[in-house]
C-alpha positions in Angstrom: 266.6 149.5 111.1 262.6 148.4 111.1 261.9 144.8 111.6 261.6 142.9 107.8 258.0 142.3 106.6 256.6 138.8 105.5 257.0 139.7 102.1 261.1 140.7 103.3 261.1 137.4 105.3 259.2 134.9 101.7 262.1 136.6 99.6 265.2 135.7 101.6 263.1 131.7 101.6 260.8 132.6 105.0 258.0 129.5 104.4 256.0 130.3 106.2 256.6 134.0 106.1 254.4 135.7 108.8 255.3 133.4 111.6 258.5 134.0 111.2 258.0 137.8 111.1 256.0 136.7 114.5 259.0 135.1 115.8 261.5 137.9 114.8 259.2 140.1 117.3 261.8 141.0 120.5 264.9 139.2 119.5 267.3 141.8 118.7 268.9 140.2 116.0 271.2 142.2 113.6 269.1 141.8 110.2 272.7 140.1 108.0 271.7 137.1 110.9 267.9 137.5 110.0 269.3 137.1 106.1 272.0 134.4 107.1 269.0 131.8 108.1 267.2 132.8 105.2 269.9 131.3 103.3 269.8 128.3 105.3 268.8 124.8 104.0 265.6 125.3 105.8 265.3 129.2 107.3 261.8 128.0 109.2 263.1 125.2 111.2 266.4 127.3 111.6 264.2 130.4 112.8 262.2 128.0 115.1 266.0 127.1 117.1 267.8 130.0 117.2 264.9 131.7 118.9 264.3 128.9 121.0 268.4 129.0 122.1 268.4 132.6 122.7 264.8 131.9 124.8 266.5 130.0 127.4 270.9 130.9 127.1 271.8 132.3 130.0 273.8 134.8 127.7 271.7 135.4 125.0 273.1 138.8 125.0 276.3 136.9 124.2 275.7 134.5 121.7 273.9 137.9 119.5 277.7 139.3 120.2 279.0 136.2 118.9 276.5 136.0 116.0 277.0 139.7 114.7 281.2 139.3 114.6 282.5 135.8 114.4 280.6 134.2 110.6 282.5 131.3 111.0 280.3 130.3 114.0 277.4 132.0 112.4 277.3 129.6 109.7 278.4 126.3 111.4 275.7 127.0 113.9 272.5 127.9 111.0 273.7 125.3 109.6 272.8 122.6 111.6 269.6 124.3 113.0 268.7 124.7 109.4 268.9 120.0 108.6 268.7 118.7 112.2 265.5 119.6 114.5 266.7 117.0 117.0 269.9 118.6 117.2 268.7 121.6 117.1 266.5 120.9 120.4 269.5 119.2 122.0 271.2 122.3 122.0 
């Protein structure tokens, strides 16, 4: 499936949709995760933190799989990433 456009991301709640579109390049995040990030308190912050986490984790594929398969985990992680930049940095 094609990556969401900046317009799509703006409709999902991202404030800086162009930056979000750039961040998503190469992340291989499933569309349902992109939508879930858009439902957080601060989608832009949550996306930045999630992309950073994917960049530094030794098992990015495992994290993407867990996000796609475990709704509870996804909700909890994105909830933290969308409300606290400090906790996102700590992870």
